[in-house]
C-alpha positions, 0 to 999 in steps of 0.5 A: 500498500503506497501512502495514497491507499493507507491516508485514503483507508483510514479516511473510509475508517474514521467515516463508517459509522456517518455511511452506516444505516440510520432507522429512518433510511433503514424503514424508508428501504423496508428493510426492517420494521415495527414487530408485535413484540414493541421492538424493531426486527429487520425483514428477510436476510438482515445484512450485518448493519442492518443487524448493528441497527436493530440490536442497538435499538432494541437495547435502547427501547429495552431499557426504557421499557424497564424505566417505564414498567418501574416506574408505572407500576406496568409489567414489562409486558404492559409497556411493550405491548402499549409501545406497539399499538403506538408505533403501529399509529404512527408508522409512515404508509410505505412502512411495515408493521407486524399485526398481532398475527405475527405478519408483516403488513405494509401500510 
């Protein structure tokens, strides 16, 4: 590798996260949707990038669901289900959500 190739490689590594898919883009592309569990789920065979996004979003959701359950006295399952209901209501046309039976629907 010459100096230019090394510099280019380092720039790619430095800005890699800027190119990572975000939640909005993933929903627009139809590669993720709102699962009936209250969590985000991949649709189809996810790339490593989509898997990482789903994992990150779901970790944040889980923490928030736990805090909300503790604060309100509701069960974790009740909080998750209520979030799911609200997420479906807020799902934009063209985006995906899972119905209560587990089938994926496009709004």
